[in-house]
C-alpha positions as CSV (number, residue, x, y, z in Angstrom):
1,X,72.6,114.3,202.6
2,X,73.3,117.6,204.2
3,X,75.2,118.1,207.7
4,X,71.9,119.2,209.3
5,X,70.2,116.0,207.9
6,X,73.1,113.8,209.3
7,X,72.9,115.4,212.6
8,X,69.2,114.8,212.8
9,X,69.7,111.2,212.3
10,X,72.3,111.1,215.1
11,X,69.8,112.9,217.3
12,X,67.2,110.4,216.6
13,X,69.6,107.5,217.2
14,X,70.7,109.1,220.7
15,X,67.0,109.7,221.5
16,X,66.0,106.1,220.5
17,X,68.4,104.5,223.0
18,X,67.8,107.0,225.5
19,X,64.1,105.8,225.5
20,X,65.1,102.2,224.9
21,X,63.7,102.1,221.4
22,X,66.0,99.5,220.2
23,X,63.7,98.8,217.2
24,X,64.9,102.0,215.7
25,X,68.5,100.2,215.0
26,X,66.6,98.6,212.1
27,X,65.9,102.0,210.5
28,X,68.9,104.1,211.8
29,X,71.9,101.7,211.6
30,X,73.1,99.9,208.4
31,X,73.0,96.2,208.5
32,X,76.8,95.9,207.8
33,X,77.6,98.7,210.6
34,X,81.3,98.7,211.6
35,X,82.0,99.5,215.1
36,X,85.7,100.3,215.2
37,X,86.0,100.9,219.0
38,X,84.6,97.4,219.7
39,X,86.2,95.8,216.8
40,X,82.9,94.2,215.3
41,X,80.6,94.2,212.5
42,X,77.0,94.0,211.9
43,X,73.9,95.9,213.2
44,X,72.9,93.0,215.6
45,X,76.3,92.9,217.5
46,X,75.9,96.7,217.8
47,X,72.6,96.4,219.1
48,X,73.6,93.7,221.6
49,X,76.1,96.0,223.2
50,X,73.3,98.4,224.1
51,X,71.1,95.5,225.5
52,X,74.0,94.3,227.7
53,X,74.6,98.0,228.7
54,X,71.0,98.7,229.6
55,X,70.9,95.7,231.7
56,X,73.8,96.8,233.7
57,X,72.7,100.5,233.6
58,X,69.1,100.7,233.3
59,X,69.0,104.4,233.6
60,X,71.8,105.1,231.4
61,X,71.2,108.5,229.6
62,X,73.1,110.6,227.1
63,X,72.6,114.3,226.8
64,X,74.0,115.9,223.8
65,X,76.4,118.7,224.6
66,X,77.9,119.3,221.2
67,X,77.3,118.1,217.6
68,X,79.2,118.8,214.5
69,X,78.8,117.6,210.8
70,X,81.2,117.7,208.1
71,X,80.5,115.7,205.0
72,X,79.2,112.2,205.8
73,X,80.5,112.3,209.4
74,X,78.9,113.7,212.5
75,X,80.8,114.3,215.9
76,X,78.8,114.5,219.1
77,X,79.9,114.9,222.6
78,X,77.5,113.7,225.2
79,X,77.4,113.7,228.9
80,X,76.4,110.2,230.0
81,X,75.1,109.1,233.4
82,X,73.8,106.0,234.8
83,X,73.6,103.7,237.9
84,X,75.3,100.3,237.8
85,X,72.4,98.0,239.3
86,X,72.8,95.0,237.1
87,X,75.7,92.6,236.0
88,X,78.4,94.4,233.6
89,X,80.3,92.0,231.5
90,X,83.9,93.2,231.1
91,X,85.9,91.2,228.6
92,X,83.9,87.9,229.7
93,X,84.2,88.7,233.3
94,X,80.9,89.5,235.0
95,X,81.1,92.5,237.5
96,X,78.2,92.3,239.9
97,X,76.1,95.4,240.5
98,X,78.0,98.0,242.7
99,X,75.0,100.5,243.0
100,X,77.4,103.2,242.0
101,X,76.4,106.2,239.8
102,X,78.7,107.0,236.9
103,X,78.9,110.3,234.9
104,X,81.4,110.8,231.8
105,X,81.9,112.6,228.8
106,X,82.0,110.7,225.5
107,X,82.6,111.6,221.9
108,X,81.2,109.6,219.1
109,X,82.0,109.9,215.6
110,X,79.6,108.4,213.0
111,X,79.8,108.0,209.3
112,X,76.3,108.3,207.6
113,X,75.5,106.6,204.4
114,X,72.0,106.7,202.7
115,X,70.5,108.1,206.0
116,X,72.0,105.2,208.4
117,X,74.9,105.0,210.6
118,X,77.5,102.9,208.8
119,X,80.6,103.4,210.9
120,X,81.3,104.4,214.4
121,X,84.2,105.4,216.7
122,X,83.9,106.1,220.5
123,X,86.2,108.2,222.6
124,X,86.0,108.2,226.2
125,X,87.9,107.5,229.6
126,X,87.6,103.8,230.5
127,X,90.0,104.8,233.5
128,X,87.5,107.3,234.7
129,X,84.6,104.9,234.3
130,X,86.4,102.1,236.1
131,X,87.4,104.5,239.0
132,X,83.8,105.5,239.5
133,X,82.7,102.0,239.6
134,X,85.4,101.2,242.4
135,X,87.2,98.8,240.2
136,X,90.4,100.7,239.5
137,X,92.4,102.9,242.2
138,X,95.2,105.1,241.8
139,X,98.5,104.0,243.4
140,X,100.0,106.0,246.1
141,X,102.3,107.8,243.5
142,X,99.2,108.6,241.5
143,X,97.3,109.9,244.4
144,X,100.2,112.4,244.9
145,X,100.3,113.5,241.3
146,X,96.8,113.9,240.5
147,X,94.5,116.3,242.5
148,X,91.0,114.9,243.5
149,X,89.1,117.3,241.2
150,X,91.2,116.0,238.3
151,X,90.6,112.4,239.2
152,X,86.8,112.7,239.7
153,X,86.6,114.4,236.3
154,X,85.3,117.8,237.7
């Protein structure tokens, strides 16, 4: 497949989960998908991550900022936003809704094979995400080192 065809698959995938069309996983994600970030295998486990996230952040949306394809890989940078209105499960611990809005830049790298996502990696700032939810705060030393505009990701 060409780079443009692979980018189109990634765009369809992001549009599918932005519209909560998780049935598209059957078409766009390989059954033996490998999620390197969350260290799990299988399309159903990958889909379960999205189902859990949409319960916690029902308005979650990812806007594509950049997309690059090379060979069988696609890199995409998105601006993700959402409001924490449902329980979020962090490593087996349920976090009750905070009502807080989050915004973060994320980078995904996907390997495409036979028109489907087969492997994926995610790069983002867990610290920024947790700070926006009010779960993590800087120490007094951290407050002195980092300016407010840097801490807030602006």
